[in-house]
C-alpha positions in Angstrom: 67.9 134.3 127.1 69.9 131.4 129.2 71.9 132.5 132.0 75.8 131.7 131.1 77.9 129.1 133.8 81.2 130.1 134.1 83.9 127.4 135.9 86.2 129.4 137.9 89.3 127.0 139.4 90.4 128.0 143.4 94.0 129.1 142.7 94.7 127.2 146.1 93.8 123.8 144.4 96.0 124.2 141.5 100.0 123.6 141.9 101.9 124.9 139.0 105.4 123.3 140.0 103.8 119.6 140.4 106.7 117.3 139.8 104.9 114.3 138.4 104.5 111.1 139.6 107.3 108.6 141.5 106.1 105.0 140.4 105.8 103.3 143.4 106.4 98.9 143.8 103.0 97.5 144.9 104.5 95.5 147.7 102.4 97.6 150.1 99.3 96.1 148.1 97.6 93.1 149.7 94.8 91.6 147.6 92.2 89.5 148.2 90.1 87.9 145.9 86.3 85.8 146.0 85.1 83.8 143.3 82.2 84.6 141.1 80.0 81.8 141.9 77.2 82.6 139.4 77.8 83.7 135.6 77.5 87.8 134.8 75.0 88.7 133.4 75.9 87.8 129.3 76.7 90.6 126.5 74.6 92.0 124.9 73.2 92.4 121.3 76.2 93.1 118.4 74.4 96.3 117.7 75.9 99.0 115.0 74.7 102.2 116.8 77.8 103.6 118.9 75.2 105.0 121.8 74.3 101.8 122.3 77.1 99.8 122.4 78.8 102.7 124.3 76.5 102.3 126.9 77.1 98.4 127.1 80.7 98.8 126.7 81.3 101.1 129.6 78.4 99.6 131.6 80.3 99.3 135.4 78.8 95.9 137.1 79.7 96.8 140.0 78.0 99.0 142.2 79.3 100.7 145.2 77.0 101.6 148.3 78.0 105.5 149.4 76.5 105.1 152.4 78.7 102.2 153.9 81.9 102.3 152.8 83.7 99.0 151.5 80.2 97.9 150.2 79.9 96.0 146.7 77.2 94.7 144.8 76.8 93.2 141.0 74.0 90.8 139.4 74.3 87.5 138.5 72.5 86.2 134.7 70.4 83.9 136.9 69.4 87.8 138.4 70.5 87.6 142.2 72.1 90.4 143.3 74.9 89.4 144.7 76.9 91.6 147.7 80.5 91.6 149.5 82.1 93.8 152.0 85.4 94.1 153.4 87.2 95.1 156.7 90.3 95.2 158.2 89.2 92.3 160.5 87.3 89.6 158.4 89.0 90.8 155.0 87.2 90.4 151.9 83.1 88.7 152.7 82.0 86.0 151.3 78.5 85.9 148.6 75.4 87.0 149.7 72.2 87.0 147.9 70.4 89.7 148.9 67.3 90.0 146.5 66.3 88.5 143.2 65.7 89.8 140.0 63.5 88.9 137.1 65.4 87.6 134.5 63.5 85.6 132.3 64.2 84.5 129.3 62.8 87.4 126.2 59.3 86.7 124.6 59.4 85.9 120.5 58.4 89.6 120.1 61.7 91.5 121.8 64.3 90.8 120.5 68.2 90.8 122.4 68.5 94.7 121.5 65.3 95.6 124.0 67.4 94.8 126.6 69.6 96.4 128.7 72.0 95.8 131.4 70.4 95.5 135.2 71.3 98.6 137.8 71.3 99.4 141.1 71.7 102.3 143.1 71.1 103.5 146.5 69.1 106.9 147.3 69.4 106.7 151.2 70.3 104.2 153.7 67.4 102.2 153.7 66.8 102.4 149.6 67.9 101.0 146.9 66.2 101.1 143.3 67.0 98.6 140.5 65.8 98.2 136.7 65.6 94.7 135.6 66.8 96.0 131.7 63.7 94.7 130.5 61.3 97.8 131.4 60.6 96.8 135.2 61.3 99.2 137.7 61.9 98.1 141.8 62.3 100.2 145.3 63.8 98.0 147.7 63.7 98.1 151.4 66.8 97.2 152.5 67.0 98.1 156.1 70.3 98.3 157.8 72.1 97.2 155.2 75.2 96.0 157.3 73.1 93.6 159.2 70.1 93.2 156.5 71.2 89.9 154.3 67.2 89.9 152.0 65.8 93.3 150.9 62.0 93.8 150.9 60.3 94.8 147.7 58.0 98.1 147.9 57.0 98.6 144.6 57.2 97.3 140.8 56.2 99.1 137.9 56.7 99.2 134.3 59.1 101.4 132.7 61.1 102.5 129.8 63.9 99.7 129.2 67.3 101.2 130.8 69.8 101.6 133.1 69.7 104.1 136.0 72.2 107.4 136.0 71.2 108.5 139.6 68.2 108.1 142.0 67.3 110.9 145.0 65.1 111.1 148.0 63.7 115.1 148.6 60.9 116.5 150.4 58.4 118.1 148.3 56.5 121.3 149.0 53.1 119.1 149.8 55.8 117.6 153.0 55.9 114.1 151.1 58.8 111.9 150.7 59.5 111.7 146.8 61.7 109.8 144.8 63.1 111.0 141.5 64.5 108.4 139.3 66.6 109.0 136.0 66.7 106.0 133.4 68.8 106.6 130.3 68.2 104.7 126.8 68.4 104.5 123.0 66.1 105.9 120.5 66.3 106.7 116.6 65.2 110.3 116.0 62.0 108.6 114.0 61.1 106.5 116.9 60.9 109.9 118.7 58.5 111.4 116.2 56.9 108.6 115.2 55.3 109.3 118.8 52.4 110.5 119.5 53.3 111.8 123.5 56.3 113.6 122.4 56.5 117.4 121.5 59.9 117.8 119.7 60.7 121.7 120.0 64.3 121.2 119.5 64.7 121.7 115.5 68.0 120.5 115.3 67.1 117.0 116.3 63.5 117.4 114.6 65.4 118.1 111.4 68.3 115.8 111.8 68.5 112.2 109.9 67.1 109.3 111.6 70.4 109.2 113.7 70.3 107.3 117.7 69.2 109.5 120.3 69.4 109.5 123.8 66.0 109.2 125.7 65.8 110.6 129.5 63.4 109.4 131.8 62.5 111.7 134.7 60.6 109.6 137.5 59.0 111.1 140.3 57.5 108.2 142.6 55.8 109.1 145.8 56.0 107.9 149.4 52.0 108.7 151.2 52.8 107.5 153.9 52.2 103.8 153.9 53.1 102.8 150.1 54.5 104.5 146.8 52.5 105.6 144.1 54.2 106.1 141.1 53.7 109.7 139.6 55.1 112.7 137.6 57.4 111.5 134.3 59.0 113.7 132.0 61.2 112.9 129.3 64.2 114.5 127.5 65.8 113.7 124.0 69.2 114.7 122.5 72.0 113.6 120.1 75.5 112.1 121.2 76.8 111.3 124.7 76.3 112.0 128.0 79.0 112.3 130.1 77.1 113.2 132.9 73.8 113.4 134.3 72.0 114.2 137.5 69.3 116.5 139.4 70.2 120.1 140.4 70.9 120.0 144.6 66.6 120.7 144.4 65.8 118.3 142.3 64.0 120.8 140.4 66.2 120.9 136.8 68.7 118.4 135.2 72.5 119.4 135.3 73.5 117.8 131.8 77.1 117.2 130.5 76.7 116.3 126.9 78.1 117.5 123.0 75.0 118.4 121.9 71.2 120.1 122.7 69.2 117.9 125.2 65.4 119.6 125.5 62.0 118.2 127.1 60.1 116.1 124.6 57.5 114.9 127.7 55.1 116.0 130.7 52.5 114.0 132.4 51.9 117.0 134.1 52.4 120.1 132.2 52.4 119.1 128.4 55.3 120.7 126.6 54.6 123.9 124.6 56.1 124.6 121.3 57.1 128.2 121.2 56.1 130.9 119.1 58.1 131.1 116.0 60.7 134.4 116.8 59.4 137.2 114.6 61.7 137.9 111.4 64.1 140.7 112.4 65.1 143.3 110.1 68.3 143.5 108.6 70.8 146.4 109.7 70.4 149.1 106.6 73.3 150.8 105.6 73.9 154.1 106.9 73.0 157.2 104.6 76.5 158.8 105.7 79.3 157.9 107.6 82.3 160.1 109.2 85.4 160.0 110.6 87.2 162.3 113.4 90.4 162.8 114.7 91.4 166.2 117.0 91.2 168.3 114.4 88.7 167.6 112.3 85.2 165.3 111.1 85.5 164.0 107.8 81.6 162.8 106.0 80.9 160.3 103.5 77.7 160.7 101.6 76.6 158.9 98.5 75.3 161.2 96.2 75.1 159.0 93.3 76.6 160.1 89.3 75.9 163.8 89.7 77.6 167.2 88.7 79.0 169.6 91.2 76.2 172.2 89.5 74.0 169.7 90.6 75.4 169.4 94.2 75.1 172.8 97.2 76.6 172.4 100.2 75.7 175.0 102.7 77.5 174.8 106.2 77.3 177.2 109.1 78.7 177.3 112.5 76.0 174.6 114.1 73.7 173.6 110.7 74.9 171.9 107.8 72.4 171.7 104.7 73.0 169.3 101.6 71.2 169.5 98.1 71.0 167.9 95.4 68.8 169.8 93.1 66.9 171.4 95.4 66.3 168.5 96.8 67.7 168.5 100.5 69.2 164.7 101.1 71.0 165.8 104.8 70.1 168.4 106.9 70.6 168.7 110.7 72.3 170.6 113.8 76.0 169.5 114.5 76.1 168.3 118.1 79.6 171.0 118.5 80.5 173.4 116.8 82.5 173.8 113.2 85.1 176.6 111.6 82.6 177.3 108.5 84.5 179.5 106.6 87.0 176.5 106.9 85.2 173.9 105.2 86.0 172.1 102.5 84.7 169.7 100.3 84.9 167.2 97.0 83.3 164.6 94.7 85.1 161.2 94.4 83.4 159.0 91.9 79.7 159.0 93.2 80.9 159.9 96.7 81.1 163.3 98.8 83.7 164.3 101.3 83.2 167.2 103.3 85.6 168.1 105.6 84.5 169.5 109.0 87.3 171.4 111.0 86.3 171.6 114.9 85.8 174.9 116.6 87.7 173.2 119.8 89.8 170.7 118.4 90.8 167.6 121.1 86.7 167.6 121.7 85.4 164.1 120.3 82.4 163.9 119.0 79.1 161.3 120.1 77.9 161.9 116.4 77.6 164.4 114.6 74.2 165.1 114.1 71.8 166.1 117.0 69.6 163.4 117.4 70.6 161.8 114.8 71.8 158.0 115.8 70.0 155.8 113.1 71.0 157.2 109.8 74.9 158.1 110.8 77.8 155.7 111.3 81.2 156.6 112.6 84.4 154.9 111.4 87.3 154.8 113.2 90.5 156.2 112.0 93.0 153.8 110.7 95.7 155.9 111.6 94.3 156.4 115.4 93.7 153.1 116.3 97.7 152.6 115.1 98.3 154.9 117.5 96.3 153.4 120.2 98.2 150.0 119.6 101.3 151.9 120.0 100.6 152.9 123.3 99.4 149.8 124.8 102.5 148.0 123.0 104.4 147.9 126.5 101.9 146.0 127.8 102.0 142.3 125.5 104.6 140.9 124.3 105.6 138.5 121.3 107.4 136.3 123.3 105.5 133.0 124.8 108.1 133.3 127.8 111.5 135.2 128.4 113.0 132.8 130.5 111.4 128.9 129.6 113.7 127.6 131.2 112.4 129.4 134.8 110.1 127.0 137.0 109.5 124.6 134.2 106.4 122.5 134.8 106.8 118.4 134.7 104.3 118.6 131.4 104.6 120.8 128.6 101.0 122.3 126.8 102.9 123.0 123.6 104.0 118.9 123.0 101.0 117.5 123.6 99.9 115.2 121.1 96.6 114.8 118.9 95.5 112.2 121.9 94.9 115.2 124.1 92.5 116.9 121.7 89.0 117.0 122.4 87.1 115.5 119.0 83.5 117.6 120.3 82.8 120.6 122.4 81.8 120.0 125.6 78.4 121.7 126.7 77.0 122.4 130.6 73.3 122.5 130.5 70.9 122.7 133.5 67.0 122.6 132.5 64.1 123.6 134.3 61.8 121.0 135.0 59.0 122.8 135.6 59.2 125.5 132.6 60.7 123.1 130.3 63.7 125.5 129.2 67.8 125.5 129.5 68.0 128.4 132.5 72.0 128.4 132.0 74.1 127.1 129.6 78.1 126.7 129.9 80.1 126.2 126.9 83.2 124.2 127.5 84.8 124.6 124.1 86.8 121.3 123.0 87.5 120.3 126.8 87.6 116.5 127.9 85.7 114.9 130.1 87.6 112.4 132.4 85.6 110.5 134.8 82.4 111.2 137.4 83.2 110.7 141.6 80.7 110.7 144.2 82.2 113.3 146.6 81.7 112.6 150.4 79.1 114.4 152.3 77.5 114.6 148.2 74.1 113.1 147.6 75.2 115.1 143.9 77.7 113.7 141.9 80.8 115.3 141.0 82.4 115.6 137.5 85.8 115.9 136.7 86.9 117.8 133.3 90.3 118.4 132.0 92.1 122.0 132.4 95.6 122.0 131.1 97.5 119.2 132.0 95.0 118.5 135.2 91.8 117.2 135.9 89.5 119.6 137.9 86.7 118.2 140.1 83.5 119.9 139.8 80.3 120.0 142.3 77.2 120.9 141.2 76.1 123.5 144.3 72.7 126.0 144.7 73.1 128.0 141.7 77.0 127.3 141.2 79.9 125.1 141.0 82.7 124.7 143.2 86.2 123.1 142.3 86.4 120.6 145.1 90.1 119.2 144.2 92.4 118.6 141.8 94.1 115.3 140.0 97.6 117.1 138.7 98.5 116.0 134.6 95.9 113.8 134.8 95.1 115.1 132.0 97.7 114.6 130.7 98.5 110.7 132.3 94.5 109.9 130.7 95.2 110.9 127.6 98.1 108.5 127.1 95.7 105.5 128.2 94.4 104.4 124.7 92.9 100.4 126.5 91.2 102.7 129.3 88.3 101.2 129.8 87.1 102.3 133.6 88.3 105.2 135.8 86.9 106.2 138.9 88.3 108.3 142.1 88.0 107.4 146.1 85.2 109.4 148.1 88.0 111.3 149.9 90.2 112.4 146.1 93.1 111.2 147.9 93.4 108.9 144.7 92.4 108.6 141.2 92.5 104.4 139.5 92.1 103.9 135.8 91.0 100.6 134.4 92.4 98.8 131.3 90.3 96.9 129.2 92.1 93.4 130.6 94.9 93.2 133.0 96.3 96.7 134.3 95.0 99.0 136.7 96.6 102.4 137.6 96.6 104.0 140.6 97.5 108.1 140.9 97.7 109.4 144.3 98.1 113.0 145.7 101.0 114.3 147.0 102.0 113.6 150.7 104.3 114.7 152.5 108.3 113.0 152.2 110.4 113.3 155.3 113.3 111.4 153.3 115.8 112.6 150.7 114.4 113.1 147.0 115.6 115.4 145.1 114.8 116.8 141.5 116.9 114.8 138.2 117.4 118.0 135.9 117.3 121.2 138.9 118.6 119.3 142.1 115.7 121.0 144.1 114.7 119.0 147.1 110.9 117.7 146.9 109.1 117.6 150.4 105.9 116.0 148.7 105.5 113.4 146.6 103.1 112.0 144.0 103.0 108.1 143.8 102.2 105.6 140.8 100.5 102.1 141.5 100.7 100.1 138.7 98.9 96.9 139.2 98.8 93.6 137.2 96.5 91.1 137.5 97.2 87.1 138.0 94.7 86.8 135.0 94.0 88.2 131.6 89.9 88.1 131.8 88.4 91.1 131.1 87.8 93.8 133.6 84.0 94.1 133.9 83.7 96.4 137.4 86.1 99.3 139.2 85.1 100.6 142.7 87.5 102.8 144.6 87.2 103.4 148.6 89.1 105.2 150.8 91.6 102.4 151.2 90.2 99.5 149.1 89.9 99.0 144.9 87.7 96.8 144.0 88.1 94.9 140.3 85.3 92.4 139.2 85.5 90.1 136.2 84.0 87.2 134.8 85.0 84.8 137.3 87.0 86.9 140.5 86.1 89.7 142.4 89.7 91.5 143.8 89.8 93.7 147.0 93.1 95.6 147.0 94.1 96.8 150.0 96.4 100.0 149.2 97.1 100.6 152.5 97.1 97.8 154.6 
């Protein structure tokens, strides 16, 4: 049985009195740019598969280095991995080629649909992991990325075509260094079934029609002291989009934020086993009799069929009950308490015997009617008693939403949310154990919107931001728990209004979050900051001591935005022809 995951926000990180964002002029923003000298990777196949189209459309061509601030990278169509860095002294540096990937033409047997964009991830300060999108994975030794100009290839191995979602360095029980990589691709349910290596245990996935599914490849590559060697391979599959996928803090399992169940289909070391079918649970039989009670009486209802009064014999003593039909006992036993036998009455209503038993001790509630009989009888509750309880608790509830709705009214009224604010599918938070292949914890988050993922300072595990009311709450997975690390006020409401949004990301210190449209505009929302000037709420006249700024950046060109990255003070934007660096606090 999977353990339930509960996400509990920290009250001190919530601001119920948030008064909205104030539009700020972009005069304080300085923009620097460098031309993209080589064409970026071309667009991929014109596929009708939603999952594949989503991967390609939302692919961020700009890769950040979490270990070095203001360092960004991108691939060109010729396979060159280009590096740029920003500093306050030299500003945005010119392009620098640090590595060459294999971008050879596809063979006749291959098609455009077999190729993904090249992707890059940094698991440590001296290593990089690259997939070229054509089934080749590379481990690169970068050295000190602040100074080195070229990287050395340590390992090249064949793998599933796809894009890297995460890489992570962990020390194993054998005291060796293990590199864990997650590569995500798209296949079909029929291809999964036809692959003899895969064992599908999810009945929903097995019985679905020929639909597109995500395939998550979990690779482990071990450093033996001299070289890197490919090791264990595990694969998972599931339907629906993946909003977030990461290793846990020990790399012993995966954390997946999705809309449908995911399960293991292959393990090169510990084969997947199909669980034994569950034994059929017998349906609960209807009770032999029912009874209800109040402070004075117990009323027993017993189905006796079509009989006459002469066929029925009812014998009641203070501690005993015996009911016979034509000398055949149908109900017999010892009462759990005493009854007033001389005041017992009974009658037959159609096919039901109604037996009224006055209690010898009024006000005493019986736990059951007959001693040792907790199977054949069932208590039903008196509607009058239920109404009395409701009346007693009435003072604790109210039929009014708010006695004074104008008092401390928030900046956004949840009752005025529109259709775009509603999530289309329920959100699931899964933790799958890499050894047992089971989902050991599950969070059913309901119709909640996922907003974005972010790399938080001091953590190798990325955080995910989901909507709570109108806010965006950033959750960081930790050992056996999820910690609320930041709140982006009203950002859920704001994000829902950006119908042309393509990329969303936040700075590592959570000081701001940015939304990039498909073209032309970037919207930046800063956290509340202290304000010493005179600023008052227009409606209430209340003086505001803090202000949250909103910045709208209008780009000089209308080229499609292909990449976005937020650093602490610099916002990087990549288009087909230009890399921009916006110094937000210059």
